C-alpha positions as CSV (number, residue, x, y, z in Angstrom):
1,L,14.4,-5.4,-9.1
2,S,14.0,-8.9,-10.5
3,L,11.6,-9.6,-13.4
4,K,9.2,-11.5,-11.0
5,K,9.1,-8.6,-8.6
6,L,8.4,-6.1,-11.4
7,E,5.6,-8.3,-12.7
8,A,4.1,-8.6,-9.2
9,Q,4.4,-4.9,-8.7
10,S,2.7,-4.2,-12.0
11,A,-0.1,-6.6,-11.1
12,V,-0.7,-5.0,-7.7
13,E,-0.8,-1.5,-9.3
14,C,-3.3,-2.7,-11.9
15,V,-5.6,-4.2,-9.2
16,I,-5.4,-1.0,-7.1
17,S,-6.1,1.1,-10.1
18,S,-9.1,-0.9,-11.1
19,I,-10.5,-0.8,-7.5
20,T,-10.0,3.0,-7.5
21,K,-11.7,3.6,-10.8
22,T,-14.7,1.4,-9.8
23,L,-15.0,3.3,-6.5
24,K,-14.9,6.6,-8.3
25,K,-18.0,5.4,-10.3
26,G,-19.7,4.8,-7.0
27,E,-19.8,1.0,-7.4
28,D,-18.7,-1.6,-4.9
29,V,-15.8,-4.0,-5.4
30,V,-16.3,-7.5,-4.0
31,L,-13.3,-9.8,-3.8
32,T,-14.9,-13.1,-2.8
33,G,-13.3,-14.5,0.3
34,F,-11.2,-11.4,0.9
35,G,-13.6,-8.5,1.4
36,T,-15.6,-5.6,0.0
37,F,-14.6,-2.1,-0.9
38,K,-17.3,0.5,-1.0
39,V,-17.8,4.3,-0.9
40,V,-19.6,5.7,2.2
41,K,-21.1,9.1,2.5
42,R,-20.3,11.1,5.6
43,K,-22.7,13.8,6.7
44,A,-21.7,17.4,7.4
45,R,-20.9,17.9,11.1
46,K,-19.6,20.3,13.6
47,G,-15.9,20.0,14.6
48,R,-13.5,21.8,16.8
49,N,-10.0,23.1,16.0
50,P,-7.8,21.3,18.5
51,Y,-5.3,24.2,18.7
52,T,-7.6,27.2,19.1
53,G,-10.7,25.4,20.4
54,E,-12.9,27.3,17.9
55,D,-15.9,25.6,16.4
56,L,-15.9,24.9,12.7
57,K,-18.1,23.1,10.1
58,V,-16.8,19.9,8.5
59,K,-18.3,19.4,5.0
60,A,-20.0,16.2,3.9
61,T,-17.6,13.9,2.2
62,K,-17.3,10.5,0.6
63,A,-14.7,8.0,1.9
64,P,-13.6,4.5,0.9
65,K,-14.5,1.7,3.3
66,F,-13.2,-1.9,3.4
67,T,-15.1,-4.7,5.1
68,A,-13.2,-7.9,5.6
69,G,-14.8,-11.1,4.2
70,K,-15.4,-14.3,6.2
71,A,-12.3,-16.1,4.9
72,L,-10.0,-13.2,5.8
73,K,-11.4,-12.9,9.2
74,E,-11.0,-16.7,9.8
75,A,-7.4,-16.6,8.5
76,V,-6.3,-14.0,11.1
77,K,-8.1,-15.5,14.1
């Protein structure tokens, strides 16, 4: 890889790492004009095994969520 590609790759990995660490703390990450990353809580629920059809319990979890900002939405219209 060229030096510029390595620098770009390093920068992207740094941004992703920072977003991940911030989300682990339970904080939102706002990138103005791009969007917002946040952690949402999903409640426990009943599920069904698609192979056997048996009912099972799905535990409550936390999941990352991304909401696109106005500028990003306008750019892809």
